[in-house]
ROGU-332595 format. One line per field, with one value per residue (C-alpha): residue number from 1; x, y, z; residue in three letters. Coordinates in steps of 0.001 Angstrom, whole numbers, plus 500000, padded with zeros to 6 digits. Example, Ala and Ser with C-alpha at 12.3 -4.5 7.8 and 13.67 -1.06 7.14 Angstrom:
num <- c(1, 2) $
x <- c(512300, 513670) $
y <- c(495500, 498940) $
z <- c(507800, 507140) $
residu <- c(ALA, SER) $
***
This chain:
num <- c(1, 2, 3, 4, 5, 6, 7, 8, 9, 10, 11, 12, 13, 14, 15, 16, 17, 18, 19, 20, 21, 22, 23, 24, 25, 26, 27, 28, 29, 30, 31, 32, 33, 34, 35, 36, 37, 38, 39, 40, 41, 42, 43, 44, 45, 46, 47, 48, 49, 50, 51, 52, 53, 54, 55, 56, 57, 58, 59, 60, 61, 62, 63, 64, 65, 66, 67, 68, 69, 70, 71, 72, 73, 74, 75, 76, 77, 78, 79, 80, 81, 82, 83, 84, 85, 86, 87, 88, 89, 90, 91, 92, 93, 94, 95, 96, 97, 98, 99, 100, 101, 102, 103, 104, 105, 106, 107, 108, 109, 110, 111, 112, 113, 114, 115, 116, 117, 118, 119, 120, 121, 122, 123, 124, 125, 126, 127, 128, 129, 130, 131, 132, 133, 134, 135, 136, 137, 138, 139, 140, 141, 142, 143, 144, 145, 146, 147, 148) $
x <- c(511656, 508732, 505418, 504806, 501811, 500580, 497745, 496446, 496495, 495000, 497398, 498015, 499407, 502619, 503172, 503652, 507463, 508400, 505762, 507231, 510683, 509360, 507688, 510968, 512870, 510348, 509657, 513217, 514290, 511240, 511326, 515055, 514523, 511848, 514067, 511583, 513190, 513411, 514668, 512408, 509329, 508946, 508360, 506355, 503834, 503081, 502975, 500618, 498173, 498369, 494993, 495378, 491668, 492076, 495333, 496228, 499618, 500673, 502305, 504507, 507630, 507242, 506910, 505437, 506257, 504158, 500993, 497998, 495403, 491918, 490611, 486889, 486148, 482549, 481697, 485296, 488009, 491533, 494261, 496967, 500253, 500651, 504242, 505944, 509372, 511935, 512631, 509149, 508622, 508350, 506828, 503171, 501977, 501150, 498728, 497193, 496674, 494940, 492780, 491792, 490841, 488772, 487059, 486240, 484850, 483370, 480925, 483537, 485341, 489003, 491392, 495096, 497984, 501462, 504562, 505443, 507794, 507245, 507403, 504362, 502190, 502537, 501203, 498206, 497487, 497658, 495194, 492597, 493463, 493345, 494634, 492295, 494632, 498287, 500603, 504405, 504715, 501616, 499561, 495965, 494353, 491013, 489504, 485769, 483400, 483200, 479971, 478199) $
y <- c(481709, 480107, 481868, 483390, 483182, 486652, 488433, 491930, 493719, 497127, 500052, 502409, 505921, 504351, 502605, 505887, 506234, 502813, 503149, 506465, 504848, 501896, 504296, 506150, 502898, 501391, 504539, 505823, 504014, 505188, 508715, 509016, 507712, 510393, 513077, 513617, 512065, 514365, 512718, 514815, 515178, 511444, 510933, 514115, 513317, 510020, 511397, 514267, 511945, 508925, 507784, 504688, 503849, 503476, 501519, 497901, 496447, 493407, 490918, 488258, 486301, 486924, 490698, 493829, 493578, 496272, 498289, 499179, 501928, 502114, 505663, 506104, 508637, 508825, 505590, 504344, 503131, 504389, 501826, 504008, 503495, 499918, 499135, 495813, 495429, 494428, 491303, 489932, 491320, 488784, 486118, 486467, 488646, 491684, 489787, 488053, 491367, 492865, 489722, 489942, 493612, 492847, 489943, 492164, 494946, 493198, 496009, 498773, 500505, 500394, 503101, 503677, 505527, 504250, 506071, 505920, 503015, 501337, 497533, 497593, 498400, 494788, 493556, 495869, 494782, 491094, 491930, 493385, 497092, 498911, 502275, 505218, 508156, 509117, 512056, 512310, 511159, 509146, 506322, 506172, 502745, 501246, 497835, 497628, 496158, 492390, 490919, 487768) $
z <- c(499079, 500812, 501223, 504620, 506891, 507696, 509453, 510081, 513405, 514167, 513896, 516790, 517114, 518459, 515111, 513240, 513620, 512231, 509516, 508375, 508256, 506232, 503793, 503311, 502730, 500312, 498300, 498101, 494878, 492899, 494296, 493554, 490016, 489543, 491107, 493938, 497029, 500028, 503232, 505469, 503272, 502621, 506347, 506987, 504250, 505949, 509498, 508638, 506842, 509175, 510552, 512753, 512427, 508630, 508874, 509532, 510278, 508259, 510617, 508998, 509754, 513492, 513389, 511897, 508199, 506579, 506540, 504433, 504851, 503390, 503189, 502479, 499726, 498585, 496791, 496807, 499145, 498490, 499122, 500626, 502389, 501215, 502142, 502779, 504276, 501641, 503739, 502924, 499429, 496630, 498857, 497878, 500748, 498600, 496381, 499380, 501177, 498144, 497747, 501427, 501030, 497929, 499740, 502737, 500532, 497466, 496681, 496903, 494084, 495128, 493986, 494416, 492918, 492265, 491117, 487417, 486726, 490092, 490044, 492370, 489356, 488182, 491533, 491247, 487679, 488693, 491470, 489081, 489090, 485755, 484608, 485178, 484601, 484804, 484870, 484749, 488382, 489331, 487846, 489105, 489101, 490122, 490747, 490059, 492618, 492444, 491154, 492328) $
residu <- c(UNK, UNK, UNK, UNK, UNK, UNK, UNK, UNK, UNK, UNK, UNK, UNK, UNK, UNK, UNK, UNK, UNK, UNK, UNK, UNK, UNK, UNK, UNK, UNK, UNK, UNK, UNK, UNK, UNK, UNK, UNK, UNK, UNK, UNK, UNK, UNK, UNK, UNK, UNK, UNK, UNK, UNK, UNK, UNK, UNK, UNK, UNK, UNK, UNK, UNK, UNK, UNK, UNK, UNK, UNK, UNK, UNK, UNK, UNK, UNK, UNK, UNK, UNK, UNK, UNK, UNK, UNK, UNK, UNK, UNK, UNK, UNK, UNK, UNK, UNK, UNK, UNK, UNK, UNK, UNK, UNK, UNK, UNK, UNK, UNK, UNK, UNK, UNK, UNK, UNK, UNK, UNK, UNK, UNK, UNK, UNK, UNK, UNK, UNK, UNK, UNK, UNK, UNK, UNK, UNK, UNK, UNK, UNK, UNK, UNK, UNK, UNK, UNK, UNK, UNK, UNK, UNK, UNK, UNK, UNK, UNK, UNK, UNK, UNK, UNK, UNK, UNK, UNK, UNK, UNK, UNK, UNK, UNK, UNK, UNK, UNK, UNK, UNK, UNK, UNK, UNK, UNK, UNK, UNK, UNK, UNK, UNK, UNK) $
***
């Protein structure tokens, strides 16, 4: 598959319903594998934590294809709610989005968590994130500030 051109657009409150659906679709395989999928909770957790001001929509292939949120937390930025539609996964957008975030925030410590066994962990490792801690469900990773 060919790489896609993509861009960010600001998120709005009206984006929340489709974002919650995308989260449920993308996370379902990992949550089911871990025995933690709940049809209602997977959406509620997103909707109760959604902050449009911290979130950007990833536009690709002529439409809204994903989202990513950056939540400030002391000296770090948490990369949260990073979901890409399965139709655009595997086409280089994920790595490009993370590179754009790192370029925009070179002095920031970036943190994220990913579910145990998720294929997304490989993307994060390729993008410079390293293991900080883990438990039976979550893997916590960080990317140090860029120097120079």
